C-alpha positions in Angstrom: 0.0 0.0 0.0 1.4 3.4 -1.0 1.6 6.0 1.8 2.8 9.5 1.7 3.3 11.4 4.9 4.3 15.1 4.9 6.0 17.1 7.6 7.8 20.4 8.1 5.0 22.9 7.3 4.4 26.0 9.5 4.8 29.7 9.4 7.9 31.5 7.9 8.6 35.1 7.2 9.1 36.2 3.6 12.8 35.9 2.7 13.4 33.1 5.2 13.5 29.4 4.4 11.4 26.3 4.9 11.9 22.6 4.2 9.1 20.2 3.7 9.6 16.4 4.0 7.6 13.5 2.7 8.1 9.9 3.8 7.1 7.6 0.9 6.2 3.9 1.3 6.9 1.3 0.2 9.8 2.8 -1.7 10.4 6.0 -3.7 12.2 4.0 -6.4 9.0 2.1 -7.2 7.2 5.3 -8.1 7.0 6.6 -11.7 7.0 10.2 -10.6 7.1 12.0 -7.3 6.6 15.6 -6.5 4.8 18.4 -4.7 1.5 20.2 -5.4 0.0 23.1 -3.6 -3.4 24.6 -3.1 -3.9 28.2 -2.0 -7.2 29.3 -0.4 -9.9 29.5 -3.0 -7.7 28.1 -5.8 -7.2 24.7 -7.4 -4.4 22.3 -6.6 -1.4 23.0 -8.9 1.9 21.4 -9.5 5.0 23.0 -7.8 7.8 20.5 -8.8 8.1 16.9 -10.0 10.9 14.4 -10.4 10.2 11.6 -13.0 11.9 8.3 -12.3 15.4 8.6 -13.9 14.6 12.1 -15.1 15.4 15.7 -14.3 13.3 17.8 -12.0 10.6 20.0 -13.4 9.6 23.3 -11.7 6.6 25.5 -12.4 7.9 28.9 -13.6 6.7 30.8 -10.6 9.0 29.0 -8.2 12.1 28.5 -10.4 15.2 29.7 -8.6 13.5 29.7 -5.2 12.4 26.2 -4.6 14.4 22.9 -4.9 13.0 19.4 -5.0 15.2 16.5 -3.9 14.8 12.8 -3.1 16.7 10.3 -1.0 16.2 6.8 -2.3 17.9 5.2 0.6 15.6 6.9 3.2 12.6 7.0 0.9 12.2 10.7 1.5 11.2 13.5 -0.7 12.0 17.1 0.1 11.0 20.6 -1.0 13.3 23.4 0.0 11.9 26.9 -0.2 14.3 29.8 -0.1 13.1 33.4 0.0 9.5 32.4 0.0 6.8 35.0 -0.8 3.4 35.5 0.7 2.0 34.1 -2.6 3.6 30.7 -1.7 1.1 30.4 1.2 -0.8 27.2 0.6 -1.4 23.6 1.7 1.4 21.5 0.2 0.8 18.0 -0.9 3.2 15.2 -1.5 2.4 13.3 -4.7 3.3 10.0 -6.4 2.3 8.5 -9.7 2.5 4.8 -9.2 1.6 1.6 -11.0 -1.5 1.6 -8.8 -2.5 5.1 -9.7 -2.0 8.6 -8.3 -1.5 9.0 -4.6 -1.5 12.1 -2.3 -0.4 12.9 1.2 -2.7 14.6 3.6 -1.1 18.0 3.1 0.8 20.4 5.3 0.0 24.0 5.7 2.7 26.6 4.9 2.1 30.2 5.7 4.5 32.9 4.5 4.1 36.2 6.4 5.2 39.6 5.0 
């Protein structure tokens, strides 16, 4: 059974930094694609960054240069590092996996960026 469990959300001031973590079970290497989505209040859920299996990371234009996605295949962890976040980055962030059994989501973690 695929499980995605996020941690690391909270409140951060604009210009600071924040790292989100996601524990992926059974193993991150068994996933076709892993990544992060986010949903701001009153808006739809949108992609932030993705890592295809054996591929290079993809970032939505609005976060390029400020957000880094990384994975640890030994620890089965996925990370999202936010540097110099903006108030517009405030959202619920969801860990995501595209697996052989379908798409899976974590429960989400709230990230609030204050000005």
